[in-house]
LUMTORVEX-743343 format. One record per residue (C-alpha): residue number from 1; x, y negated, z negated. Coordinates in nm, 4 decimals. Layout:
BEGIN
   seq          X          Y          Z
   NUM          X          Y          Z
...
//
This chain:
BEGIN
   seq          X          Y          Z
     1     0.6938     3.0645     1.8006
     2     1.0578     3.0083     1.7218
     3     1.2473     2.6862     1.6533
     4     1.5212     2.5414     1.4334
     5     1.5153     2.2191     1.2278
     6     1.7782     2.0494     1.0114
     7     1.7059     2.0323     0.6373
     8     1.7599     1.6541     0.6121
     9     1.5090     1.5765     0.8908
    10     1.2511     1.8152     0.7511
    11     1.2798     1.6895     0.3932
    12     1.2349     1.3259     0.4978
    13     0.9282     1.4085     0.7067
    14     0.7617     1.6083     0.4279
    15     0.8012     1.3175     0.1836
    16     0.6167     1.0883     0.4245
    17     0.3278     1.3373     0.4512
    18     0.2742     1.3697     0.0751
    19    -0.0023     1.1095     0.0280
    20    -0.2044     1.2617     0.3144
    21    -0.2280     1.6029     0.1448
    22    -0.4574     1.7018    -0.1430
    23    -0.2897     1.7528    -0.4792
    24    -0.1884     2.1097    -0.5609
    25    -0.4870     2.1812    -0.7858
    26    -0.7348     1.9506    -0.6128
    27    -1.0369     2.1152    -0.4537
    28    -1.0474     2.0721    -0.0782
    29    -1.1315     2.2693     0.2346
    30    -0.8516     2.5307     0.2430
    31    -0.7041     2.4143     0.5734
    32    -0.6501     2.0628     0.4319
    33    -0.3917     2.2077     0.1942
    34    -0.1973     2.2923     0.5099
    35    -0.0133     2.0696     0.7551
    36     0.0005     2.1333     1.1276
    37     0.3242     2.2139     1.3090
    38     0.3428     2.1656     1.6853
    39     0.6729     2.2663     1.8453
    40     0.7323     2.1517     2.2031
    41     0.9669     1.9398     2.4154
    42     1.2543     1.9557     2.1641
    43     1.0366     1.7942     1.8961
    44     0.8427     1.9201     1.5978
    45     0.5261     1.7194     1.5291
    46     0.3977     1.7404     1.1720
    47     0.0510     1.6195     1.0699
    48    -0.1185     1.6051     0.7295
    49    -0.4837     1.5156     0.6667
    50    -0.6648     1.5058     0.3312
    51    -1.0085     1.4115     0.4616
    52    -0.9528     1.0376     0.4228
    53    -0.6117     0.9574     0.5715
    54    -0.3739     1.1330     0.8074
    55    -0.0031     1.0950     0.8769
    56     0.1776     1.2231     1.1857
    57     0.5509     1.2147     1.2453
    58     0.8021     1.3781     1.4790
    59     1.1519     1.5158     1.4190
    60     1.4147     1.6698     1.6440
    61     1.4056     2.0470     1.6810
    62     1.5661     2.3229     1.8860
    63     1.2648     2.4887     2.0467
    64     1.3069     2.8458     2.1712
    65     0.9376     2.9418     2.1864
    66     0.6885     2.6500     2.1873
    67     0.3771     2.7063     1.9774
    68     0.1564     2.5555     1.7070
    69     0.0380     2.6680     1.3644
    70    -0.0328     2.5433     1.0128
    71     0.1651     2.5983     0.6934
    72     0.0683     2.5629     0.3264
    73     0.2168     2.2218     0.2447
    74     0.3123     2.2254    -0.1239
    75     0.4711     2.5730    -0.1134
    76     0.6549     2.4710     0.2029
    77     0.7768     2.1412     0.0594
    78     0.8912     2.3003    -0.2682
    79     1.0841     2.5639    -0.0746
    80     1.2542     2.3037     0.1455
    81     1.3413     2.0905    -0.1591
    82     1.5154     2.3877    -0.3217
    83     1.7961     2.3459    -0.0660
    84     2.0536     2.0678    -0.0460
    85     2.1400     2.1197     0.3205
    86     2.1224     2.3699     0.6023
    87     1.9113     2.4597     0.9052
    88     1.5703     2.6259     0.8948
    89     1.4551     2.8846     1.1436
    90     1.0782     2.9134     1.1961
    91     0.8883     3.2128     1.3343
    92     0.5299     3.3390     1.3101
    93     0.4530     3.6964     1.2107
    94     0.2577     3.9105     1.4557
    95    -0.0723     3.8504     1.2753
    96    -0.0058     3.4719     1.2802
    97    -0.0896     3.4556     0.9095
    98     0.2614     3.3790     0.7795
    99     0.5366     3.1406     0.8807
   100     0.8661     3.3264     0.8428
   101     1.1452     3.0928     0.7308
   102     1.5182     3.1527     0.7197
   103     1.7817     2.9193     0.5772
   104     2.1260     3.0675     0.5279
   105     2.0736     3.4005     0.3555
   106     1.7373     3.2983     0.2095
   107     1.4141     3.4205     0.3650
   108     1.0550     3.3293     0.2897
   109     0.7027     3.3801     0.4198
   110     0.4481     3.1031     0.3634
   111     0.0731     3.1289     0.4474
   112    -0.0448     2.9961     0.7823
   113    -0.3884     2.9432     0.9378
   114    -0.5189     2.9213     1.2911
   115    -0.4228     2.5824     1.4361
   116    -0.7755     2.5529     1.5778
   117    -0.9081     2.5167     1.2217
   118    -0.6966     2.2071     1.1561
   119    -0.8964     1.8855     1.2074
   120    -0.8207     1.6626     1.5033
   121    -0.7978     1.3010     1.3881
   122    -0.7820     0.9718     1.5766
   123    -0.9934     1.0852     1.8725
   124    -1.1098     0.8369     2.1362
   125    -0.8462     0.5835     2.0367
   126    -0.8882     0.2436     2.1971
   127    -0.6466     0.1454     2.4715
   128    -0.5910    -0.2055     2.3374
   129    -0.5118    -0.3250     1.9894
   130    -0.3267    -0.5669     1.7675
   131     0.0509    -0.5557     1.7826
   132     0.2659    -0.7215     1.5166
   133     0.6063    -0.6936     1.3556
   134     0.6092    -0.3970     1.1169
   135     0.8203    -0.5811     0.8556
   136     0.5677    -0.8664     0.8398
   137     0.2858    -0.6139     0.8264
   138     0.4347    -0.4304     0.5269
   139     0.4987    -0.7652     0.3584
   140     0.1322    -0.8573     0.4044
   141     0.0169    -0.5292     0.2494
   142     0.2453    -0.5724    -0.0514
   143     0.1182    -0.9270    -0.1082
   144    -0.2527    -0.8419    -0.1098
   145    -0.3050    -0.4745    -0.1892
   146    -0.2611    -0.5028    -0.5686
   147    -0.5712    -0.7258    -0.5909
   148    -0.8185    -0.4683    -0.4573
   149    -1.0845    -0.3522    -0.6983
   150    -1.0470    -0.0174    -0.8736
   151    -1.4104    -0.0159    -0.9896
   152    -1.5641     0.2810    -0.8069
   153    -1.9109     0.1884    -0.9314
   154    -1.8908    -0.1699    -0.8053
   155    -1.9004    -0.3095    -0.4518
   156    -1.7209    -0.0595    -0.2300
   157    -1.5937    -0.3249     0.0112
   158    -1.3873    -0.4781    -0.2709
   159    -1.1882    -0.1540    -0.3030
   160    -1.0348    -0.2276     0.0364
   161    -0.8141    -0.4751     0.2194
   162    -1.0016    -0.6940     0.4666
   163    -0.8184    -0.7520     0.7957
   164    -0.9589    -1.0167     1.0309
   165    -0.8118    -1.1416     1.3579
   166    -0.9745    -1.4508     1.5064
   167    -0.7578    -1.5131     1.8130
   168    -0.4948    -1.7332     1.6480
   169    -0.3906    -1.5511     1.3306
   170    -0.4518    -1.2289     1.1433
   171    -0.5813    -1.2570     0.7887
   172    -0.5197    -1.0014     0.5149
   173    -0.7248    -1.0509     0.1986
   174    -0.8396    -0.8651    -0.1111
   175    -1.0415    -0.9501    -0.4210
   176    -1.1730    -0.7725    -0.7289
   177    -1.3939    -1.0394    -0.8873
   178    -1.1191    -1.1724    -1.1158
   179    -0.8491    -1.2565    -0.8618
   180    -0.7897    -1.2670    -0.4879
   181    -0.4886    -1.2568    -0.2596
   182    -0.4654    -1.3876     0.0938
   183    -0.1897    -1.3750     0.3561
   184    -0.1932    -1.4816     0.7216
   185     0.0310    -1.4054     1.0190
   186     0.0237    -1.6182     1.3341
   187    -0.0761    -1.4038     1.6309
   188    -0.1976    -1.4997     1.9778
   189    -0.3294    -1.3294     2.2915
   190    -0.4607    -1.0194     2.1167
   191    -0.7993    -0.8491     2.1047
   192    -1.0394    -0.9531     1.8278
   193    -1.0508    -0.7178     1.5292
   194    -1.2106    -0.6856     1.1868
   195    -1.2090    -0.3989     0.9385
   196    -1.1956    -0.3055     0.5701
   197    -0.9378    -0.0388     0.4863
   198    -0.9305     0.1400     0.1468
   199    -0.6634     0.0003    -0.0827
   200    -0.5342     0.3498    -0.1610
   201    -0.4744     0.4061     0.2097
   202    -0.2937     0.0734     0.2446
   203    -0.0684     0.1552    -0.0514
   204     0.0296     0.4841     0.1149
   205     0.0902     0.3133     0.4485
   206     0.3142     0.0480     0.2906
   207     0.5307     0.3230     0.1365
   208     0.5545     0.5148     0.4637
   209     0.6505     0.2110     0.6722
   210     0.9001     0.0650     0.4251
   211     1.2276     0.0114     0.6102
   212     1.0730     0.0722     0.9533
   213     1.1675    -0.1537     1.2442
   214     0.9869    -0.2638     1.5588
   215     0.6132    -0.3167     1.5918
   216     0.2989    -0.1619     1.4509
   217    -0.0036    -0.1284     1.6777
   218    -0.3507    -0.1359     1.5201
   219    -0.6406     0.0246     1.7054
   220    -0.9675     0.1987     1.6209
   221    -1.0866     0.5504     1.7010
   222    -1.3836     0.7820     1.6436
   223    -1.6314     0.5212     1.7704
   224    -1.4884     0.2509     1.5479
   225    -1.5074     0.4496     1.2237
   226    -1.1336     0.5142     1.1990
   227    -0.8392     0.2752     1.2072
   228    -0.5080     0.3845     1.3598
   229    -0.1663     0.2348     1.2773
   230     0.1096     0.3461     1.5108
   231     0.4858     0.2795     1.4988
   232     0.7795     0.4416     1.6753
   233     0.8081     0.7119     1.4061
   234     0.4601     0.7447     1.2568
   235     0.0890     0.7538     1.3317
   236    -0.1349     0.6791     1.0324
   237    -0.5146     0.6946     1.0324
   238    -0.7733     0.5998     0.7732
   239    -1.1463     0.5812     0.7467
   240    -1.2919     0.2304     0.7478
   241    -1.5233     0.1114     0.4712
   242    -1.8786     0.0147     0.5639
   243    -2.0128    -0.3250     0.4670
   244    -1.9406    -0.6954     0.4963
   245    -1.6491    -0.8455     0.3069
   246    -1.7518    -1.1561     0.1088
   247    -1.6242    -1.4999     0.2107
   248    -1.3596    -1.5271    -0.0603
   249    -1.1675    -1.8001     0.1226
   250    -1.4165    -2.0568    -0.0064
   251    -1.3090    -1.9714    -0.3624
   252    -0.9502    -2.0867    -0.3040
   253    -0.9190    -2.4327    -0.4675
   254    -0.8304    -2.7151    -0.2307
   255    -0.7476    -2.9708    -0.5017
   256    -0.5772    -2.9561    -0.8418
   257    -0.5469    -3.2151    -1.1170
   258    -0.2416    -3.0434    -1.2686
   259     0.0415    -2.8695    -1.0829
   260     0.3547    -2.7035    -1.2085
   261     0.6568    -2.5507    -1.0344
   262     0.8772    -2.3063    -1.2217
   263     1.1260    -2.0252    -1.1700
   264     0.9416    -1.7100    -1.0651
   265     1.1848    -1.4596    -1.2152
   266     1.2022    -1.6447    -1.5474
   267     0.8235    -1.6500    -1.5720
   268     0.7962    -1.2835    -1.4717
   269     1.0495    -1.1788    -1.7349
   270     0.8707    -1.3873    -1.9981
   271     0.5297    -1.2379    -1.9242
   272     0.6731    -0.8850    -1.9375
   273     0.8230    -0.9716    -2.2759
   274     0.4925    -1.1108    -2.4041
   275     0.3177    -0.7912    -2.2968
   276     0.5148    -0.5997    -2.5585
   277     0.2731    -0.7462    -2.8115
   278    -0.0381    -0.8097    -2.6014
   279    -0.0650    -0.4912    -2.3953
   280    -0.2764    -0.3295    -2.6674
   281    -0.5065    -0.6349    -2.6845
   282    -0.6709    -0.6638    -2.3396
   283    -0.3346    -0.7688    -2.1878
   284    -0.4008    -1.1344    -2.2708
   285    -0.1240    -1.3940    -2.2317
   286    -0.1601    -1.7495    -2.3620
   287    -0.0230    -2.0279    -2.1401
   288     0.0340    -2.3890    -2.2445
   289     0.1304    -2.6569    -1.9910
   290     0.3168    -2.9437    -2.1585
   291     0.3630    -3.2304    -1.9143
   292     0.5378    -3.4482    -2.1744
   293     0.8348    -3.2120    -2.2084
   294     0.8067    -3.0481    -1.8609
   295     0.7794    -2.7105    -2.0309
   296     0.5614    -2.4087    -1.9675
   297     0.4994    -2.2154    -2.2898
   298     0.4010    -1.8506    -2.2572
   299     0.3059    -1.6696    -2.5765
   300     0.0804    -1.4132    -2.7395
   301    -0.2287    -1.5120    -2.9317
   302    -0.1670    -1.4718    -3.3041
   303    -0.1940    -1.0997    -3.3634
   304    -0.1427    -0.9307    -3.7011
   305     0.1337    -0.7120    -3.5555
   306     0.3431    -1.0146    -3.4566
   307     0.3851    -1.2588    -3.1741
   308     0.6319    -1.3751    -2.9066
   309     0.6688    -1.7216    -2.7538
   310     0.8820    -1.8178    -2.4541
   311     0.9386    -2.1756    -2.3295
   312     1.0219    -2.2100    -1.9572
   313     1.1426    -2.5304    -1.7879
   314     0.8979    -2.6534    -1.5235
   315     0.8198    -2.9535    -1.3081
   316     0.4711    -3.0612    -1.4172
   317     0.2386    -3.3271    -1.2780
   318    -0.0982    -3.4003    -1.4356
   319    -0.2662    -3.3184    -1.7654
   320    -0.1667    -3.0888    -2.0484
   321    -0.3621    -2.7627    -2.0401
   322    -0.3883    -2.4409    -2.2395
   323    -0.5585    -2.1242    -2.1175
   324    -0.5486    -1.7430    -2.1205
   325    -0.4503    -1.5154    -1.8320
   326    -0.4320    -1.1429    -1.7789
   327    -0.0671    -1.0533    -1.8233
   328    -0.1107    -0.7492    -1.6007
   329    -0.2602    -0.9557    -1.3195
   330     0.0100    -1.2206    -1.3557
   331     0.2874    -0.9611    -1.3360
   332     0.1328    -0.8177    -1.0176
   333     0.1410    -1.1422    -0.8234
   334     0.4799    -1.2575    -0.9556
   335     0.6334    -0.9191    -0.8792
   336     0.4957    -0.9103    -0.5239
   337     0.6372    -1.2529    -0.4411
   338     1.0084    -1.2745    -0.3627
   339     1.0430    -1.6542    -0.3667
   340     1.2697    -1.8318    -0.6159
   341     0.9927    -2.0589    -0.7411
   342     0.6156    -2.0475    -0.7794
   343     0.3562    -2.3226    -0.7990
   344     0.0413    -2.3212    -1.0114
   345    -0.2513    -2.5497    -0.9284
   346    -0.5072    -2.6071    -1.2077
   347    -0.8101    -2.8229    -1.2862
   348    -0.9104    -2.7146    -1.6374
   349    -0.8866    -2.4121    -1.8664
   350    -1.1872    -2.2298    -1.7150
   351    -1.1569    -2.2990    -1.3409
   352    -0.9764    -2.0762    -1.0875
   353    -0.5979    -2.1158    -1.0818
   354    -0.4160    -2.1179    -0.7490
   355    -0.0713    -1.9573    -0.7329
   356     0.1673    -2.0135    -0.4421
   357     0.5191    -1.9017    -0.3622
   358     0.7371    -2.2011    -0.2769
   359     0.8417    -2.1412     0.0842
   360     0.5766    -1.8711     0.1374
   361     0.3293    -2.0997     0.3118
   362     0.1018    -1.8239     0.4466
   363     0.0225    -1.6762     0.1052
   364    -0.2188    -1.7828    -0.1664
   365    -0.3435    -1.6148    -0.4820
   366    -0.6272    -1.7132    -0.7123
   367    -0.6681    -1.5848    -1.0663
   368    -0.9466    -1.6552    -1.3131
   369    -0.8607    -1.7531    -1.6732
   370    -0.9681    -1.5095    -1.9462
   371    -1.2248    -1.6125    -2.2037
   372    -1.1483    -1.5132    -2.5636
//
């Protein structure tokens, strides 16, 4: 094996592989602390797999002797990051137990393992799949992924994002028992699909595909147990969660007796300010809807350490209401939306509250009030 790779290309690729590798001190099968390197056809293919997700990407390389091996990821990445620029030369020692690296006058040897020990992921991939714009796909993930459950002892299906294609549109939804997020993308003439993907995997995928262009193709592999996302630059796989996702769409309110429209950024800034006082007290934020003055009041309950109150102009129709919300949950949805204004739909101070982004017609969020 011998090939050359530019520092900038290598550094970018290694960043994208990070989430698919075990942490430095995390126990795992030894080979999973490695990544695979396959050098052929003027390209270097790098793959990382941590037992749950895998990431594969390709970069340009000058190949003198095609071959394949593994390399210990974190040592390799730290070594590459110690340089600002340059070109790396790769060779294997005779025993094929070390990758010999040269960059400028610096030389290094990093442990390698037999490529045959590295797991093969994404086998038996389906020939057909869903194809959609990658920018819309990333947007969908960012709008729903924060609402997945983090309760590992609860219902496992709620720790994932549910994706359902019914022939006319693809639905992305998540719920944790206190809130839910839903986003749809119109899509026709595609194969039917349904799956639940772990939220941690979807968070990693959204980071990897940020700024990507073109389409993402979604297929399954390993007899339907693995989902594969493929773009021009990356192939990402994840295990699917077993189980049936609950019908959370029926929870979304269809009618409201009180609605308000207000500036999203102003409300987001106000809630963040309120959290200075309430973050140590179950993150509770008090909200008062005053239809008479068209004002939304956001404030902390009266705590001994002090309080903050922020009035925000709003267009309000209906009754005056006062209720409690999780400030952390509210920040999540307001931060994920990029619209100028948001709309709240309410019935009373204990019923689910529907949150919409004005102009973001395919998105809806429901949050439950908090009981003191």
